[in-house]
N, C-alpha and C positions, 0 to 999 in steps of 0.2 A: 526332510528336513528333523533336527532334531528338536525336541519340546521340554519343555520345563520350567518351575516355576519360582518366577522371583525372589525371591528370601530379603531382599535389601537395594536402598533405591540412595544414592549417596553421590551428591556435585556432577548432577547429569549423567550416572551411570547406572546401571541398570546388572542387579549380581541376580543372576541367574540359576539353581542347584538343578541338572539335567535330570532329566524323570530314570528312573532308578539308575541313581548315583547318589543313595542316599547318603553315603558316605564320604561321599569325593567332597571335588569341593568345586564354588560356582564357579561360573564362567561370567565374567565381567561384561556388560553390554554394551553398545548405546543403542536409541529407539529411531526407528525410519523415519526421515523426514515427514513424509506420510502422516503420522499421529499426529501434528504438530499444526500441519496442513487441517486436519477433523478437528481440532479442536479439542483430539483425547490425550492423555497422560496414563502411560503404563503408572500401574501402582504395583507397589508388595502384596503379594498374595496372587494376585493376577495366573494364570496358567497361559506362557507364549510357546511360542515356534517362533528359532531364528536362527542363523545361518553365525558359520562360525571363519573367522576372518584368518588370511594366513600368518597372524601377528598371533595367535591363538586370544582374540578374545570373542565377541562375537558382536551380530546386532538384530533384537528384536525384529519379527518382519506384520506378526500378528500376533492381536489380544482375544485369546476367546475369550469367551460372550462370561459375565460376572454372576454367581448367584447374590453377590451383597458390595455393597459398597459402602465408607464412612467415609466422611467427607474429613472428619476431626479427632480420630487420626486417620492420613488419608491409607488405609488398607483395605483390599479385595476380598472377599470370601469367605470371610469372615464365619464359622457357627457358633463359636459361642463369648462373652466377653463375660471376661471376670472384676467381677467389678471388688475392686480390693479399698476397704478402708480400713482400720488399724481400731482398736479396744479404745487404744487413746497412744497421745504424742503424734500426732497431735486429736486432738477431741476427736470421738465420733459423731460427725455430723448428720445428722438424718435427711435434714431439707436435702446434702448436697448428696446424698443416695437416692435418695427420690427422685432429683433431675435428671442422675447418669443411668435408672430406671427406665425414666419415661425415654430416654433418646435410641436406648435398645431396644422397647420396645416397642418405635414406630421408624425402625432400622428395621424391623421382623427378626430378630437376632435371641438367641435365649440365650438370658444371666444367670452367674452364680454368684453371690455373694462371699467375698473372701476378708472373713477378719482375720486380719495378721495382726501381732505383739500380743499371741492374747494369755503368754507367760506376762504380760502387762494387766494381765481382766482385774486382781483385786485390788488398783487403786480403780479400775475404771468405776467404780459404784459413788469417788471422790470427784468426780467430774464436776469443776464450773459452769463451764461453755454450756450456752442453750443451745437447747435440742438435741440432746442426748442419748444417751439410753443407755444400761445396763447388756452386754454381750446376750446373758440367754436371753434380755426382752426381747431383744432387737433377733436373737432365733426366734423367739415363739412368733412374732410378729409376724417376717417374712417369708417363713415354712407355710402358715397356718393361709398368706398369700400364693403358693406354690414357685416360691426361689428359695435355688439350695442354698444354704448356709456352712460355709467349712468357716471352722476356725484355727489357726493355723501360728505356727513360732518356728519361724529363722531361726534363733537362738540354738530351739529346747527339738527342733526336729518334725516336728507335732502336725500333724493333719495334713501334709507333704502327700503322702500315698493317695489319700481321697480325692486332693490335686488335680493330681496325676492321674487316676484314668477318668474323671473328667476331661482332661484333652487328649484323652490317647484319642488320635485318629484325629481328629478335629484340629482345623486354623483358629488358635485361641488368640484372641486380646488384654490384654491387662489391663483396666485403667483405674484412676481413680485421680483421689490429692497429696498435693507434694508430701513427700518425707513420710507417706502412709508410709513403708518400706517393698514397696514392687522390685526394686534393681535386687532387695537386696533374696528376697521370697525366690528371684529366679533363679540367683547365685546357691541361693541350698536345695533348689529342685533342680538345678543342672550343672556338678562338679567339673570342676577348673571354668567356669563362665568369667567368672568376676569381672560384671560389669558395677560400674564407680560407681559408687555409694557415699551419702555424703548424710551430718547428725541435724537433727531437728536444730534449729533456730528458737530457743527458750524464749526469745524478746520477744517475735512473732509469731511465734505457736506453728508454725508452717519446715517445712524441707528444703529448700534445695532442689531445681531442677537437674537431675544426673543424665539423661537419659535426650540426645537432639538431634535422630533421627529414630525413625524407623526402623523396625527389622527383627524379621521371623530367626528362632533361633529351635533349634531342633529338641523336645524332649525323650529324655530317658522313656523307652516304650512304645513311644512311636508322637504323632503328634508337633505340632512345629506351633511355637506363641511368639506376640507378641509384646514387647515391652517398649513401652509410651511415656512422650513430655507431661510429668504430672500438670492435671487442671487445675484450680481453685474455683474459675467460676466456666460454666457454660452457660450457652443461648441457646433459643430457640428457632432457628432462625427456616430449618427445614419439617416445624411441626403447627400445624395449624390450628386454632382456637377449639373450633369445632371438632376435631382429633385428639382432643389430649383425655377425652374422658376415658377413651376406649384403651393409652397408656396403662394405666390404674385398673388392672386386670380383676379385682376386687369387685369390681363397680356393674361388672355389664348385666351381671342374675339381678341385679338391684334396677337397671339401667331402661334392661328393656318393660319394666314395668310405670315409670313414668306417664304421667298424663300425658305432655307433650312430646311430640316427636321435635330429637333437636334441643330435649332439655339443656343448660348448661349444668344443671346442679347447684343453680346459684339463688335467685330465688321464687321461681316459679311454682305456681301451685300446683300440687301433688306431686311433687317430685319427690322419688322409692328412693333417690340416696344420699336425700338429704337426713329423708325419717331414718334408712337403715344404719346412716353415722349416729341421728339419737338412741336409737337405739341398740348401741353397741356395735353392730356387724360390720361397722367397717370406722378402721383404729381413728380418732380424732388425727394423730400429725397423718397419717395420709392424703385426707380432708383435707386438713388447714394447706395442706405446701398444696393438692389439688387447685386451692384455691387463691396461693399466693403467685400459681406460676400462669393460671389462666389472665388476670391481673398484671403478671411481667409483657404476658404476650401482647395482649391491648394496649399496653404503654407503647410498645415496641412499633406497633399498627400506631399511634395517632400517632408518635417522633415519625415513621415515611410516609 
């Protein structure tokens, strides 16, 4: 029985790229009814077995075990999340970036920060939006924490080779705020792709969503990447309050020295994380976002 990878899901059909068919076309498949009875749905990124039917289509018969599973966007077996944020237009929002990083950490995924529109960096110093920062300061902060930062320009072609090298041989997903240039970046990475793009609404300061379904596209030199609908907000449905600090990786060495086990790093005496923030060992912006996210999670819990 042939095996392959689901590279697109649309209107009840699953498009499976057969193993060994990297240069061929995906097979349009339906899923067996047994999956629905089990409450399981095939996802883009799933490794599957399928049967060919007489009309040249196929039926997905088995879903192989997943190494990871994202709920939003619905993608399986992702190795790497590329968090795409623009240096300007829209303004660089560190709170939203940290929220994406929390989701990546909670899912156990590696993350690369990609700063697009680097050709607009000269204007970034004049940003008026709250919680924005110059690209070089962002690079220093997040690289010190352990996240790779790549500055790219789809217009000038800079940084594309470095990003392709990071994605080589992996399944990656692009995620980020609307209007930051995810589709433009993929168009630059993959000649001939021609994903739809839209200009930023200067009145609203954000872009229109141009990606309406999840699809894995093949990268030059190997690897697959998913373009995903832009998000302006995320929630914390799958992150628990007592596990939030573990999603801030720079907290770890200090959290071990806190006086109380289960310390939430808010008001507890002997909290080494709060002390590290006061000593400048933890960035104030990161700690402040941690506190904001913790309050957001507590408020959500009160509502439910």
